[in-house]
N, C-alpha and C positions, 0 to 999 in steps of 0.2 A: 504493500500500500504506500501511496505517496506520503501520507502523514507520518509514517514511521521513518522516512528518510530525511525528516526535518528536525531541527533541534527543538522547536516548540512542540512538535508531536511527541518526541521522545520524553521531554520533560512532562508533558501533559499525561502521557501513559504512565510514567513513573509515579507521579503524584496520585493519580487515580488509583493505581495499584496499591500504593501505601495506605491511602484512605480506606480502600476496600479491605485490605488485610487487617488494619487496626479495628475497623468496625466488626468484621467477622470474629476476630479474636475476642473482642469485648462482649459480643453477643453470646459466644459460647460460654464464657465464664459467667455472664449475667443470668443466662437461662439455667445454667447448672445451680447457681445460687438460689434462684427462685424455686427450682424444683425441690431443693433440700430444705429451704427455710420457710416456705409457704405451704399451708395445708392444701390437700387436693379436695375436690368437691365430693368425691366418694368417701373420704375420711370424715368430712364434716357431716355428711348424711348419716353415716354409721354412728358417729358420736351423738348426734341429735336423736337418732332412733333409740339408742340405749337410754338416753336421758328421759326421752318422752315415755318410754315403757315404764321406767321407774316411777316417774311422777304420776302417770295414769293409774298405776297399780296401787299407789298409796294415797292418792288424793281423796278417794271416797272414804277411806278408813280414818284419815287424820285431818279432815278438813275443819274439825272443831278444835284441834290442838294448835294454840297460838304459836308456841315455841317452834313446833315442827314447820309450820307454814313460814315463819320468819327465816328459818335456816334454808328452806327450799327457795324462798325469794332471793336470799343473798347468793345462793349458788347460781340461780338462773341469771341474776344481775351480773355476777362475775363472768359468766359465759356470754353475756350480751344477748341472751335469749329471752323470748316472751311467749306467753301462752294465750291461746284463744280457744274457748269451748264452744262446741256447736251441738245444738239439740238435734234430735232425729228429724225435725221439720226444717232443718238448716238455719234456724235462728241462732243468734249469738246469746250465750249464757254468761253470766257473771262468773269470772274465775277467781278462786280464792288466792291464787298465786300467779306470778309472772305477768301481770297486766301492765301495759305501758301507760305512763301518765299523760303523755302528749300525743299519742297516736292511737286511734281506735279503728281497728281493722275488722272486717267481716270475714267469716269462713270462706265465702265465695271469692275473697281477694287472693286466696292461696290455692283453692281447689275448686274444681267443677263439681256440680251436684252428683254427676255420675261417679266421680271418684269418692265422694263422701259416702255414697251409698255402700261402696265396698267396705269402707271403714265400719259403718253401722253393721255390716255383715260379719265383722270380726277380723278384717284384714288390716295390715299396716301399709301405708303408702307414703311416698314423698313426691314433692313437685318437680324434682330434678329427673326422676326416672319414670315419671308418668308418660304413658304412650298416648298417642292421639295426634292426628294430623290437623285437627281443627283448631279453633282459637284456644289460647291458654289464658289462665288468670292473670290479672294485671301485674301482680307482684312476683311472678315466677322468676324473672331475671334478676330482681333486686334481692330477694330473700330465698333462703333455703328453708323449706318447711317440711315437717314430718307429722302425719296424722295417724293417731293410734286410738283404738276404742277404750272407753272406760266404763266401768259397771255402775249401776245405780246403787242406792243405799242398801238395797236388799241383796245385791251381789248376784242376782239370778239372770239378769239380762243387761244388754248394752244400754247405758244411759246417754250416750252421745260420743262425740269425737273430740279428743284433745289434740289441738294443733300447736306444735312447738316450732317457732320460726326464729331465724337468725340471719343477719346480713351475710350474703354469700362471700366467702373468703377462699377463692380457688386460685391456684397458680396458673391455670389456663387463661384466665382473663388478664392476669398480669403479663403473661407471655405475649398474648395478643397485643396488649398495649405497647410492650417493649418492641415488638416487631413493627408496629406502625410507626413508633418513634424512630427506629433505625431506618425505615424507608424514607421518612422525611429528612433525617440527618444525611442519608446517602445522597438524596437528590440535591440537597443544599450543598453538600461537599462537592458533587460533580459540577454544579453551576459555579461555585467559587473557584474550583480548580480550573475550569475553562476560562473564567475571567482572568485568573492569574496567568494562564498560558498566553492569552492575548496581551497581557501586560508585559510578559517576557518578550513577546514578539516586538513590542515597541522599544523596550529598554535594552534588549540584548541582540536580537537577530537583525534589527534594522541597521545598527552600526556594522554588523558582520556582512550584511548585504551590500553596504556601501564599500566595504573593503573588497568584496568579490568583484563588484562592478569596476572599481579602480584597478584591480589586478587584471581584469579582462581588457581594459583600455590600454594598460601598459603592455600587455602581450601583443596588442595590435600596433604598437609603435608610438603611442601617445605617452612618452616618458615624463611629461610634465604634470601628469595627473596626481592630485593629492586628495586625501580624505579629511573632512572637517573633524576636529576634536571637540566632542560635546561633553565629555566627562573626564574625571581624573582617576577612574578605577582601572582595572586590568585591561578593559577594552580600550580605554583612552590611551593607556601605555602602548597597547598593540598598534593603535592608529599612529602614534608618534614614531614607533619603530618602523612601521610601513612607510611613512612619509620619508624618514631618513634613508631607508633602503631605496626608495624611488629617486631621491636626490643623488645617492651614490651611483645607482644604475644609470641615471641620466648623464652624469659626468663621465662615467666609463664609456657609455655608448657614444657620447660626443667625441671623446678621445679616440676611440676606435674608428669612428667615422672620419675624423680628420686624418688619422693615419692611413685609412683606406683611400681617401681622396688624394692624399699626397702620393701614395704608391701608384694609384691609378693615373695621376697626372704624369708621374715619372715614366710609367709604362707607355702612356699615349704619346709622350714626347720623344720616345726612343725611336730612332730610325731602324734599329734592329728588330727583328721579329722575336717575340718572347711568347712561349706556349708552355703551359703546365699540364701534365698528364697524370692521371692516377695509375695505380699498379695494374689496372686492366687495359690501359691505353686510351681511356676516355679523356676528352679535353675538359679541364677544370677552369682554367683562367687563361686569357690571351689578350694581347693588345691588338690594335687594328692591323698592323703589318702581319702579325702572327695569324690572325683570323683570315686575312686575305690569302696567305700562303697555304694554310690548311685547306681552305675551300678550293683553291686552284689545283693543288696537288691531288685532292681527292676526286676531282673531276676527270683526271687523266686515266685512261684505260691502260694500265701498265701491262706490257706484253710478257708472255711466258718466256722461259729460257729458249733462245734461238729464234724467236719470232721477231718480225719487223715491227717498227713503231708506226702506228697509224695516226693520222691527224684526227684529234677528237672533234666531235660535233660541237656546234655553238650551243652554249648552255648559260642560263642565268645563274651566275656564281652566287649571288646573294640568297638564292633559294636552295642551295646545296647544303647538306648537313656538315657541321664542324665537330661531329661527336667523337670521331676516332682518329687515331694517329695515322698519318699518310704512309704510303708504301715505302718511300725513300728513307724515312726515319725509323722504320720498324727494326732493322738489324741493330742499330745503335741503341734503341730503346731496350731491346732484349738483353743486350750486353750489360747496360747500366743496371737493369733490374737484377740480373744474375750475379754480377761482380760487385755491385754497390760502389762503383768508382766513377769518377768524372772522365768523360771521353771528349776529345777534340778531333774533328774529322772534317773532310770536304766531301760533299755529295754533288752529283750532276743531275739536274732536273731539266730534261730537254736541252735547250741551248743555254741554260743558266748554271752557274757554279755557286754553291752556298757553303760558307764555313759554319759548322755546327758545333756548339759547345753544349754538352748534355751532362747534367749533374743530378745525383739522386736527392730526393727529399725524404727526411727521416721523421718517424713518429715513434718515440720510445725505442730507439735503436733498431727499428724495423723500417725498411724502405716502403714508403707509402705512395711514392710517385716519382716523377721525373720533371725537371724544368729544362727546357731547351731554348737556347739563344742562337738565332740564325741570322747571318749577315750575308748580303748579296755581294760576293767578291768576283762577279763575272767580269767586271771591267778590270779589276786588278789582275785577275787570271789572264784576261785577254792581253793586257799590256805586258805582263810578264812573258806570255807566250810570244807576243810580237817581238819583244826585246830579244828573247833567246833565238827566235827564228831570224831576226834581223842580223844579229851577230853571226849566226851560223851561215846564213845565205850570203851576206856581204863578204864574209871571210872566204866562202867557197867561190863566189862569183869573181872576186878580185884575185884570189890566190891562183886559181887555175890559169887565167890568161897571163898573169905575171910570170908564173912558172914556165909556161910555154914560151913566152917572149924571151925570158932569160935563157932557157935551154937552147932554143933555136938560134938565138943571137950568139951564144957561146959556140954553137956548132959552126956558124958562119965564120966567127973569128978564128976558130981553130982549124979552119979549112977541112972540116970533116967531109963536106959535100965535095965529091971528086969531079962531078960534071956540072955543066951549067944548068941542066934540067933539075938536078938535085938542089942546087942553090936557089933556083927559082921556086921550087916546091917549099923549101924552108922559108923563103921570103913571103910566099903566099900564106903560109900558116901564121907568120908574124903579122901579116896584114889583116887576116881574118880576126885574130884575137884582139888586135887594136880596134877593129870595127865593133867587136862585141863589147869592149870596154867603153867605146864611144856611145853605143846604144844604152848601156847601163847608166852612163852619166846623163845622157839626154832624157832618159825616163825619169831619173831622179829630179832633174831640173823641171820637167813638165809636171811631175807630181807636186813638187814644191810650189810651182806657180798656181796649180789648180787649188791646192789646199789653202793657200794664202789669198786667192782671188785675184792674183796679178796677171793671169793669162787672159789675153783679149780674144774673145770669140767673135767671129765674123758671121753674124746672123743674116740669113736670106732665105727666100722660099726654096723648098726642096721637095721634088717629086720622089716619094719613097719607092715607088715601083721601079722607076728608072735607076735609082740609086742602088737598090738591091741587085738588079740584074748586072750592073757594072761590077759590083763586088763579087758576084758569082763568076763572071768571066775572069776576074783578077786571080781567083784561087782555083779555077778549073784545071789548069795545067798541073799544079802541085797535087791536087786531089787525084788526078789520073795517075800520076807517078806512084801514089800510095795505093792505087786500086780502090779508091773511095768514091762513092757516088755523092755528088754535091748537087742537091736539088733546090730550086728557088720557087716558092709558092707565094703568089701575090694575088689579090682580088682583082676582078675585072674593073671595078670602079676605081677612080683615081684616089690616091692617098697623098695629101699635101700637108707638109709642115710649113706654117707661115714664117716661123723664125727658127732656123737651125744652122749650125756651123757644119757644112758638109765634110770638111777635112777632119774635124775632130770626131764626127760620127763614123767616118771611114776608119779612123784610128781605133775606135771602139770595136767595130766589126772585124777589123784586121786582127786585133788581139784575141777576140773570141774564136774566130775561125782558125787562127794559128794554133790555139790550144786544142780545138776540136780535132784538127787534122793530126796533130802530134799524138793525141791520146785515143784515136779511133783505129781499130785494127783493119786490115785489108778486107775488102768484101762487104764492109758495113756502109752505112748511109749517114750523111749529114744533111739536115734540112734547114734552109733559111726561108723564113716566112714572115708575112705581115698581115695585119687585119685592123679594122677600126676597133676602138676601145673607149673606155671612160677612165679618167684619172681625176680624183677629187671632185667628181660631179661635172667635169668639163670634157669636151671631145678630145680624144687622144688617139695615138697610133701605137699598136703593139707590134714589136719586132722580136722574133724568137730565133735562137740558134740552138738546134737540138741535134745531139750526136748519139751514136750507139757505141760509145767507148766503154772504158773500164769503170766509170763512175767515180764519185767522190765519197769517202767514208762519212757517215753521219756525224761523227764527232768533229770532223774538220769543216763541215759545210758552213757553220756560222762564221768561220774566220777566213774564208777564201778571198774576201775583198780587202784583207789587211795587207799592208806593205810587206814584201819579202816572204809572205806566207806561202808555203808549198805543201800540198797535201801529200805528195809522194816524196818523202825525205831522201829516199835511196836512189831516185831517178838520176841518172847521169845526163849531163847537158852536152849536147853536141854543139856544133857551130851555130846552129839555129835554135839552141836551147833558150828558154825564157829566163827573164831576170827576176821573176817573182813580184814584179810591179805592175804587170799588165792589167790584172783585174782591179787593182786599186785605182789605176788610171781610168779604167772603164767606169767605175762607180762615180768618180769625181766629175768626169765629163758629162755623164747622164744627169747627175744632180745639178751641174751648172746649167743644164737645159730645163731644170725644174721637173725632171722626170724621176723614175725609180727603176732599179734593176734588181731582180731576184733570181735565185738559182734553185732548181729541184734536181735531185740526183738520187739514184739507187745503184749500188754497186753491181756491176755485171750487166746493167741495162742502159746505162748512158746518163747524160746530163743535159738539162735544158736551161738556157739562160733567157730570161724574159725582160725586155726593155720596153717601158711605157713612157712615151714622150707626148706632152701636151701639144695640140695643134697650134695653139697660140701661146707662146712663151710669155709669162707674166713679166 
């Protein structure tokens, strides 16, 4: 029941129980006392019956003896008993003993005529045991009366009936009275207890309810909630303690909130990505760069061992889950969880390089998670790679011709060549190497001018279809020597560039076709094509150079437009070998025309370079 779950209900039930127990205990002892201390109605009837028999048997014999009558009257007076004599005609007779001075009763006040007739017939009756369902004499409930016959003076027949009566003194009536009294007292006790319970509701439970309401508000974040202090008793002290606790809690929450905001501000302001994982790999906390990284890396479909990397479909990154650790971080995460040691490593994610520092988080000397700090070092990695490749390539490109120049020059000086043909051949090698060094120097100069914006471009209108056919004729002989099919595919409609430097674009296609011919095996095809396109929402022309060569490794593809970067580090350069600057020059010339150049390649299937040039250069 609901009432038993409240303090008022419990107090009410307790007090009611105590009152009931006390009343029941008192009633048991009181009823026992009444039963042992008060005469019963049967005992009173029996006593009156014996006394009436005695008086009736002697009254006719001694009614003239004054002393005897006085003793009998004193005896009856001591018992509180009185006598009424009834004649056979039911009339009242004057009795020599036991008559009351202030009350005059008739025989019919105690017995009915039918009962008195039995007495006249010689029976003894009393008004307590008389049967009959009909009306009773008026004094039956007030007095206990016994009627016995008495003889006349001759002693031969019944002269009448002697009625001896006394106030009823039975324990049954007393018990009934006590029961009624206890019922009244119980009802009053119940009502008083109920009133007292509602008084407790006001004095005790109302402050407790205010405390509960204040605690609920604090649990919802309203830490400034306080309870009013209305008394100085224990509940008042409890309210003061609660308010003090609220103040301490509010101060603590404010301090924690300030610390959290400070930490969140630090994390948000960090350029590095910070992500915290639990022991199961679920994301707990992250800053914006970390959230962006986890979303982007989780959207990538990572290939199985030996499979190629497919371009992922376009996806709304903000709708992707950030719940679990991405695939690239999984090995580092497992190692940190198992070994409980900090790890620093670099990971490659598509074309990006990230430096990752991953450290364990402890809870009572148990690893409860991992914090990872990630920094994008793609540019540093690229610059370092370019620096290393630059040093290696420049050393190689300069050392080889210089060595050959030095060697063949010494041969000429030492007259090793015996014939004019041999001397001419040595001189030719010296000449070719000098031309190669000259090309290297010119490429460096062109690249420097393009990067600094000092190269002047001669813009004029250019017919792309005519331009591509001329380039095809230029490389047709070289392609036939290598047994390579060089095809040119142009649309039937005209393609015009309003502003383009024909010489520099020819240099672009020369570098691309030279690379394609050198890296395409015999019997394969090189395709030179053009088509209308769009670039940044404006009309443009797309020019593609596609070969069926060896292809470029995926890890080298993002860096092929860097200076001196060569995908095949072991490739030996002949007289017509490249300098490692061609694609860098291509990129800078195309960007000088406000266009874009991209490359797609798959090893063993070839490479396609796509150049997009706006029709009208801004």
